[in-house]
Rosetta silent file (secondary structure, phi, psi, omega in degrees, C-alpha in Angstrom):
SEQUENCE: MTPNLTILYVDSPEQSAAFYEKLLGTSPVERSPTFAMFIFPGGLKLGLWSRHTVVPAATGTPGLFELAIPLADPSTVDAAYDQLSTDGHPTLQTPTDMEFGRTFVITDPDGHRIRFYNPPAR
SCORE:     score description
SCORE:     0.000 S_00000001
   1 L     0.000  130.140  179.337   69.889   72.847  102.628 S_00000001
   2 L  -133.151  105.722  177.361   72.939   74.660  103.986 S_00000001
   3 L   -61.802  140.553  179.612   74.313   77.675  102.102 S_00000001
   4 L  -144.764    9.721 -177.668   78.114   77.698  102.039 S_00000001
   5 E  -134.749  127.111  172.301   79.144   79.977   99.148 S_00000001
   6 E  -112.319  131.983  179.308   79.060   83.761   98.882 S_00000001
   7 E  -116.884  129.393  172.455   79.801   85.272   95.479 S_00000001
   8 E  -106.725  131.818  176.927   80.845   88.870   94.940 S_00000001
   9 E   -87.803  121.466 -171.032   80.572   90.250   91.417 S_00000001
  10 E  -126.903  160.856  178.690   83.785   92.142   90.724 S_00000001
  11 L   -71.121  -44.932 -178.285   85.407   94.070   87.907 S_00000001
  12 L  -135.275  103.272  178.264   88.621   92.027   87.942 S_00000001
  13 H   -55.987  -34.849 -179.932   88.709   88.672   89.756 S_00000001
  14 H   -66.450  -43.810  178.252   92.512   88.666   89.560 S_00000001
  15 H   -66.141  -43.736 -179.763   92.786   92.106   91.226 S_00000001
  16 H   -65.936  -38.753  177.578   90.149   91.225   93.811 S_00000001
  17 H   -61.761  -40.970  178.184   91.822   87.879   94.558 S_00000001
  18 H   -63.868  -40.272  177.359   95.106   89.688   95.222 S_00000001
  19 H   -60.481  -52.346 -177.427   93.285   92.100   97.558 S_00000001
  20 H   -69.264  -32.361  177.328   91.583   89.317   99.548 S_00000001
  21 H   -61.500  -45.589  178.588   94.729   87.176   99.566 S_00000001
  22 H   -69.254  -43.514 -177.798   96.661   89.976  101.270 S_00000001
  23 H   -63.086  -45.238 -172.371   93.747   90.956  103.531 S_00000001
  24 H   -97.701   -9.020  176.912   92.906   87.433  104.726 S_00000001
  25 L    69.650   29.541  178.208   96.367   85.888  104.589 S_00000001
  26 L  -145.575  152.116 -178.452   95.327   82.929  102.468 S_00000001
  27 L   -92.541  149.550  174.608   95.517   82.034   98.773 S_00000001
  28 L   -66.798  149.344  177.365   92.553   81.250   96.567 S_00000001
  29 L   -85.760  -14.660  178.259   92.073   77.572   95.749 S_00000001
  30 E  -143.473  138.465 -179.992   90.955   78.528   92.254 S_00000001
  31 E  -151.266  126.895  175.006   91.996   81.508   90.127 S_00000001
  32 L  -145.765  175.310  178.815   91.240   82.406   86.511 S_00000001
  33 L   -62.917  -21.282 -176.806   90.638   85.636   84.578 S_00000001
  34 L  -113.403   -6.952 -175.961   86.893   85.365   85.279 S_00000001
  35 E  -159.626  144.029  171.662   86.652   83.690   88.711 S_00000001
  36 E  -140.327  149.644  179.862   88.549   83.118   91.943 S_00000001
  37 E  -139.707  136.778  172.758   87.522   81.161   95.042 S_00000001
  38 E  -110.746  143.795  172.968   88.691   81.034   98.630 S_00000001
  39 E  -124.276  129.505 -175.657   87.726   78.244  101.035 S_00000001
  40 L  -109.554  158.069  174.083   87.968   78.902  104.767 S_00000001
  41 L   -52.443  139.933 -176.270   88.070   76.627  107.809 S_00000001
  42 L    94.263  -11.350  173.460   84.502   75.642  108.597 S_00000001
  43 L    98.903   -9.471  179.295   83.641   75.341  104.912 S_00000001
  44 L   -63.452  135.487  178.255   82.639   78.895  103.977 S_00000001
  45 E  -116.560  140.386  175.267   83.559   79.694  100.367 S_00000001
  46 E  -120.073  115.251  178.286   84.059   83.160   98.896 S_00000001
  47 E  -102.435  141.526  176.948   83.771   83.408   95.124 S_00000001
  48 E  -120.494  106.096 -172.330   84.870   86.431   93.090 S_00000001
  49 E  -113.328  134.999  179.332   83.143   86.351   89.701 S_00000001
  50 E   -59.909  123.641  177.812   83.671   88.827   86.873 S_00000001
  51 L   -65.109  -13.628 -178.142   80.605   91.046   86.625 S_00000001
  52 L   -87.863  -13.960 -176.774   81.329   91.124   82.880 S_00000001
  53 L  -122.262   -8.578 -177.825   80.918   87.364   82.349 S_00000001
  54 L   -66.703  139.118  178.543   78.340   86.193   84.913 S_00000001
  55 L  -126.942  127.089   -4.837   75.145   84.768   83.395 S_00000001
  56 L   -68.511  160.690 -176.894   72.534   85.984   83.955 S_00000001
  57 L   -56.747  139.125  177.030   74.022   89.465   84.173 S_00000001
  58 L   -81.391  137.304  175.943   74.376   90.844   87.700 S_00000001
  59 L  -121.507  163.298  179.534   72.524   94.048   88.452 S_00000001
  60 L   110.460 -177.708 -174.028   72.722   96.289   91.462 S_00000001
  61 L  -123.356  135.465  173.616   75.398   98.249   93.249 S_00000001
  62 L   -59.042  153.274  177.646   78.255   97.039   95.460 S_00000001
  63 L   105.391   -3.788  178.508   77.955   98.071   99.081 S_00000001
  64 L   -96.987   14.412 -175.352   74.558   96.554   99.837 S_00000001
  65 L  -145.596  146.675  176.028   76.249   93.493  101.325 S_00000001
  66 E  -126.200  139.902  166.314   78.903   93.035  104.020 S_00000001
  67 E   -96.319  120.185 -176.113   81.542   90.436  104.584 S_00000001
  68 E  -107.431  132.124 -176.586   81.936   90.394  108.386 S_00000001
  69 E  -123.432  111.935  178.815   85.150   89.245  110.047 S_00000001
  70 E   -75.122  143.351  176.902   85.206   88.669  113.821 S_00000001
  71 L  -122.936  162.521 -168.399   88.377   89.556  115.706 S_00000001
  72 L   -64.295  -40.159 -175.098   89.584   88.456  119.144 S_00000001
  73 L  -160.810  169.928 -177.709   89.198   91.672  121.142 S_00000001
  74 H   -58.638  -36.378  179.839   88.782   95.458  120.820 S_00000001
  75 H   -67.544  -30.570  175.920   92.538   96.097  120.699 S_00000001
  76 H   -69.143  -36.585  174.856   92.823   93.665  117.766 S_00000001
  77 H   -59.590  -48.940 -179.198   90.091   95.638  115.978 S_00000001
  78 H   -62.771  -41.830  179.540   92.065   98.847  116.491 S_00000001
  79 H   -64.278  -41.765  178.319   95.336   97.214  115.362 S_00000001
  80 H   -62.874  -41.972  178.119   93.669   95.824  112.208 S_00000001
  81 H   -62.409  -46.014  179.824   92.277   99.274  111.424 S_00000001
  82 H   -56.131  -44.373 -179.676   95.675  100.913  111.930 S_00000001
  83 H   -66.959  -47.832 -175.444   97.264   98.441  109.484 S_00000001
  84 H   -69.668  -35.341  178.048   94.517   98.593  106.859 S_00000001
  85 H   -70.297  -33.480  175.444   94.231  102.388  106.922 S_00000001
  86 H   -64.485  -35.255  178.968   98.021  102.611  106.506 S_00000001
  87 L   -74.674   -7.464  175.285   97.672  100.355  103.450 S_00000001
  88 L    88.084   16.402  178.461   95.231  102.895  101.978 S_00000001
  89 L   -70.645  136.310  179.009   92.010  100.881  101.943 S_00000001
  90 L   -59.298  131.272 -177.901   88.929  103.126  101.670 S_00000001
  91 E  -105.809  127.572  173.842   87.324  103.509  105.107 S_00000001
  92 E   -97.009  -27.619  179.857   83.568  103.843  105.554 S_00000001
  93 E  -147.521  125.353  174.818   83.646  103.707  109.366 S_00000001
  94 E   -77.015  167.448 -179.073   86.569  104.239  111.722 S_00000001
  95 E   -53.038  127.515 -174.177   86.748  102.098  114.896 S_00000001
  96 E  -142.980  141.813  173.168   83.545  102.651  116.819 S_00000001
  97 E   -87.818  122.324  179.129   81.888  100.988  119.800 S_00000001
  98 E  -123.805  177.171 -175.912   78.416   99.774  118.820 S_00000001
  99 L   -61.443  -22.879 -179.759   75.830   97.557  120.524 S_00000001
 100 L  -101.824    7.471  176.527   77.415   94.454  118.979 S_00000001
 101 E   124.173 -175.125  178.747   81.023   95.382  119.850 S_00000001
 102 E   -77.816  139.285 -171.571   83.931   97.414  118.504 S_00000001
 103 E  -153.141  157.321  165.396   83.859   97.670  114.719 S_00000001
 104 E  -150.529  162.968 -176.715   85.118   99.398  111.583 S_00000001
 105 E  -133.890  130.460  171.624   84.285   99.087  107.877 S_00000001
 106 E  -119.740  177.814  174.666   86.496   99.300  104.766 S_00000001
 107 E  -124.500  156.237  173.696   85.765   98.505  101.135 S_00000001
 108 L   -85.147 -178.800 -177.317   87.391   96.219   98.602 S_00000001
 109 L   -59.766  -20.714 -179.744   88.439   97.496   95.132 S_00000001
 110 L   -98.935   -0.271  179.736   84.831   97.151   93.892 S_00000001
 111 L    92.898    7.110  175.359   83.187   98.911   96.838 S_00000001
 112 L   -71.638  137.936 -176.502   81.991   95.789   98.676 S_00000001
 113 E   -80.937  138.070  175.282   81.855   96.431  102.423 S_00000001
 114 E  -126.472  116.079 -179.228   84.099   94.493  104.822 S_00000001
 115 E  -103.193  129.097  172.122   83.277   94.823  108.512 S_00000001
 116 E  -106.194  137.506 -176.991   85.747   93.860  111.217 S_00000001
 117 E  -153.514  159.560  173.729   84.246   93.521  114.674 S_00000001
 118 E  -120.235  106.635 -178.944   84.749   92.165  118.137 S_00000001
 119 L   -64.316  141.431  178.743   81.543   90.619  119.464 S_00000001
 120 L   -65.485  153.785  176.507   80.810   91.485  123.081 S_00000001
 121 L   -63.870  141.115 -179.341   81.275   88.785  125.718 S_00000001
 122 L  -111.544    0.000    0.000   78.073   86.877  126.398 S_00000001
């Protein structure tokens, strides 16, 4: 068994798809009023499902999960933050050096956390 799909329950899949399309620079392969899906190199899939139509109903609060995006180096982390903060995305953490590298965290329109980071050289 190999998991390959992450689903975020969102208020508006169309709005969330537009957010992720701009953020990630790729279009969803599927888009409807209740669901959108992105497929990335390597096979990872990101689904955006309307919290109003998912069965069984989703419970819980956004923000207890992170989508993590590795970047090439610390200066790329800082540049991504500069661009995203200019675009007005809510910031939970400004660029910070942590034990796993330079990182910052923003949220999507539903409050799901998105972490950008540069893993340290090994």
